[in-house]
Every structure is written in structure tokens, then in C-alpha cells.
C-alpha positions in Angstrom: -2.2 -3.6 25.2 -4.4 -6.4 25.7 -7.1 -7.6 23.1 -9.8 -10.7 22.6 -11.1 -11.8 20.0 -13.8 -9.5 18.1 -11.7 -6.7 19.4 -11.5 -3.5 17.1 -8.2 -2.3 16.4 -6.9 0.7 14.5 -3.8 1.5 13.7 -2.2 5.3 13.0 -0.6 6.0 9.5 3.4 5.7 10.3 3.7 8.3 7.4 1.8 11.3 6.6 0.4 9.6 2.7 -0.2 6.3 4.4 -3.6 5.0 5.5 -4.7 4.5 9.2 -5.6 1.2 9.4 -8.6 -0.5 10.8 -10.0 -4.2 11.6 -10.9 -7.0 13.4 -8.8 -8.9 16.2 -9.7 -12.9 14.8 -6.8 -14.9 16.9 -4.7 -14.2 20.4 -1.3 -15.5 20.6 0.2 -13.2 22.9 0.3 -14.2 26.7 -2.9 -12.6 28.9 -4.5 -10.9 26.1 -1.1 -9.5 24.7 0.2 -9.4 21.1 0.8 -10.7 18.8 -2.5 -10.6 17.7 -4.3 -11.4 14.2 -6.1 -9.2 12.3 -8.7 -8.8 9.7 -8.2 -5.6 8.2 -10.9 -3.8 6.5 -9.6 -4.4 2.9 -9.8 -8.2 3.6 -5.7 -8.7 4.4 -5.2 -11.1 7.0 -1.6 -10.6 9.3 0.2 -10.6 12.5 0.1 -7.2 14.0 2.8 -6.0 17.4 0.7 -2.9 18.4 2.7 0.2 19.0 1.9 3.3 20.7 -0.5 4.5 18.0 -2.5 1.8 18.0 -6.1 2.1 19.9 -7.9 -0.7 21.2 -12.1 -1.5 21.9 -14.4 -4.5 21.9 -17.3 -4.9 19.5 -19.9 -2.6 20.0 -17.8 -0.3 22.6 -17.4 3.5 22.1 -13.9 4.1 21.5 -14.2 7.2 23.5 -16.2 5.5 26.8 -12.9 3.1 26.5 -10.2 5.7 27.0 -12.5 7.7 29.1 -13.5 5.7 31.5 -17.6 6.0 30.7 -17.2 9.6 32.5 -19.8 12.6 30.9 -17.4 15.4 30.4 -17.0 18.0 33.4 -18.7 20.4 30.8 -21.9 20.1 30.5 -24.7 22.3 29.7 -26.9 24.3 32.7 -29.7 21.9 32.6 -27.9 18.6 31.7 -30.0 17.1 29.2 -28.8 16.4 25.9 -26.8 14.3 24.1 -23.0 14.2 25.2 -20.8 13.6 22.4 -16.3 13.2 21.8 -14.8 12.5 19.1 -11.3 12.1 19.6 -8.2 13.3 17.1 -4.9 11.2 17.3 -2.4 13.3 16.5 1.4 11.7 15.0 4.7 13.5 14.2 7.8 12.2 12.2 11.0 14.2 12.6 13.3 13.6 9.7 15.9 16.1 9.6 15.0 19.6 9.3 11.4 18.0 7.7 8.5 17.6 10.2 4.9 15.8 9.3 2.6 15.5 11.0 -1.3 13.1 10.6 -4.3 13.5 12.2 -6.6 10.9 11.9 -10.1 12.1 13.6 -11.8 9.3 14.9 -16.0 9.8 15.6 -17.7 7.0 16.3 -18.4 5.9 12.7 -16.5 3.3 10.3 -14.3 5.3 8.3 -12.2 8.0 9.2 -11.3 11.3 8.2 -7.8 12.1 7.9 -5.3 14.8 7.3 -1.6 16.0 7.1 -0.1 18.8 7.7 3.9 19.7 6.9 7.7 21.7 7.9 10.8 22.7 7.1 13.2 24.8 9.5 15.8 26.5 6.7 19.1 26.5 7.8 19.1 29.7 9.4 17.1 29.4 12.2 18.0 27.6 15.2 16.8 24.6 16.2 14.2 23.6 18.7 12.0 21.0 19.6 9.1 22.4 19.2 8.2 24.5 16.2 8.3 22.3 13.4 6.4 20.0 15.7 3.3 23.3 16.0 3.5 24.2 12.9 2.9 20.5 11.3 0.2 20.2 13.1 -1.5 23.1 13.7 -1.5 22.2 9.7 -2.6 19.3 9.6 -5.5 20.1 11.9 -6.3 23.1 9.7 -6.4 20.8 6.9 -9.0 18.1 8.7 -11.4 21.3 10.4 -11.3 22.2 6.2 -12.1 18.1 5.5 -15.1 18.2 8.3 -17.0 21.3 6.7 -16.7 20.2 3.5 -17.9 17.0 5.0 -20.4 18.6 6.1 -21.9 20.5 2.8 -21.9 17.6 0.8 -24.3 16.1 3.4 -26.5 19.0 3.7 -26.6 19.0 -0.4 -27.4 15.4 -0.2 -29.6 15.5 2.1 -31.8 19.3 0.6 -30.8 18.7 -2.6 -29.0 22.6 -3.4 -26.2 23.8 -3.1 -24.5 24.3 1.0 -21.8 26.9 1.7 -20.9 26.4 5.4 -19.0 29.6 7.0 -15.5 28.9 8.7 -16.3 30.7 11.6 
């Protein structure tokens, strides 16, 4: 990973209940723009970071999704090609300890704040160990909680805009 002074760095939580960290690169100490980076986190703390695979870096004012996709619009553009193309990313991190699997889903929507949700699964002693079933269940639960949070957020925004109670049906 390479960075520059002023870049934004986002780190996923290292456990399900942990926070997503978001900060600004103050100094690049590695060769050729590589780590470590001196970062001022959104909470005001400053620290030295050697980012792992759960880190995302983008330049000031750069759309996180533009960088990831190389600036290409998605292939599925509605007929007529008019409108605005938006892209949100969800990053899912899995943590496995013995028979327990935890998943954290983080929604990157271009806003400074991020929605996060978690899900867990537990393998019973009678179950045959597999590499994917616990992952699938924990991720599905995290994504379902993320979807519920999005609907709740939308309801709150509708209520704030209209002054009326809102209910959005999850289809």
C-alpha cells in the first residue's frame, strides 16, 4: 500500500464490536510512499500505522469507489444511459476462534461516517467442521443487520424531512 500526506486511511475493526478507524495521513515514513504512516485519527489521536489487508487508502477528495474500480462505470447502466451512477462498497472481515465465527460488515458510502454491523455463528460439537458454513452464517447475519440499519437510517431521515412517522417495508 502506498500513501501520501493528506490521504484518507480507513481501517476495518479487528473484532466484531470494535470501531472502524478513519484518519488522515500526516507523514509517510516508508520508502516510495510505503508504510509506516503517521495518521491523525478522526478522534484526534495520532499514531504510527503499518496497515494490513483490511485498510483502504484514498487521496483527498477522491471517491473511494473510483480508486477501487479504476474510474469505470458499472456495466449495467439503465437503457437511455441517463442518471447518476453511484457505488457503495461493503467490506466484510471474518474472525474465527475455535467453533465461533464473527463477521463485521462496514458500508463505505462516500459519507464521512460508516455504518457497521456484526453477525456471529457457533458450530455445535456434533457438527462436522467445514471451512465455509460458519463464515456464510456469520456474514449473512452481519449483512442482514447492516440492511436493517440502512432501513432504520432512511426512516429517521424521512421523519426528519417530513415531520411524520415513517415505516419503510423491507421487501
